[in-house]
C-alpha positions in Angstrom: 115.7 99.4 96.1 117.8 98.2 93.2 115.6 98.5 90.1 116.4 96.6 86.9 114.6 96.4 83.6 113.9 93.0 82.1 112.7 92.6 78.5 111.5 89.4 76.9 110.9 89.2 73.1 110.2 86.2 70.9 107.6 84.1 69.2 104.6 83.6 71.4 104.2 80.2 73.1 102.4 78.9 76.2 104.2 79.5 79.5 106.6 82.3 78.8 105.3 84.5 81.6 105.1 81.5 84.0 108.7 80.5 83.3 110.2 84.0 83.6 108.1 84.8 86.8 109.0 81.5 88.4 112.7 82.2 87.9 112.3 85.7 89.4 110.4 84.4 92.4 113.0 81.7 93.0 115.6 84.4 93.1 113.8 86.8 95.4 113.3 89.3 92.6 110.1 91.4 93.0 108.1 92.6 90.0 107.2 96.3 90.4 105.6 96.8 87.1 104.9 94.7 84.0 103.7 95.3 80.5 103.1 92.6 77.9 101.7 92.5 74.4 101.4 90.0 71.6 101.5 91.4 68.1 100.9 89.1 65.1 102.2 86.1 67.1 105.2 87.9 68.6 105.5 88.2 72.4 106.9 91.4 74.0 107.2 91.9 77.7 108.9 94.6 79.8 109.2 94.4 83.6 110.6 96.8 86.2 111.9 94.7 89.0 113.6 95.1 92.4 116.7 92.9 92.8 117.6 94.2 96.3 116.8 90.8 98.0 118.5 88.7 95.3 121.9 87.3 96.3 123.2 87.0 92.7 125.0 89.8 90.9 123.7 91.2 87.6 126.2 89.2 85.5 124.9 85.9 87.0 121.3 87.0 86.5 122.0 88.0 82.9 123.6 84.6 82.2 120.8 82.6 83.9 118.0 84.6 82.2 119.7 84.1 78.9 119.5 80.3 79.6 115.9 80.5 80.5 115.2 82.4 77.3 117.0 79.7 75.3 114.9 77.0 76.9 111.6 78.7 75.9 112.7 80.3 72.6 112.8 84.0 73.5 115.4 86.7 74.1 115.7 87.9 77.7 117.7 91.0 78.7 118.3 92.6 82.0 120.0 95.9 82.8 120.1 98.4 85.7 117.4 101.1 85.5 120.0 103.8 85.2 121.6 102.3 82.2 118.2 101.8 80.5 117.2 105.4 81.2 120.5 106.7 79.8 120.1 104.7 76.6 116.6 105.9 76.1 117.0 109.6 76.8 116.1 112.1 74.1 
């Protein structure tokens, strides 16, 4: 399993989850866990995903998810689970 963390942040609009999840499904990326909140009109989502079946490298995914984010007006970031954990250790 190749776990990655995907975060999506921006102004709430219709279809954010649908657009992101469609991209992931089209690229054989499985969502293992998902958390989503909307606070005062701002959308925040964090996903733990498995990219093992995806044929694209992380740089390509990062670029394409950035483009998806631009289309829907949100910021999307992806990183390996290990990097995320190291950045958030106390």
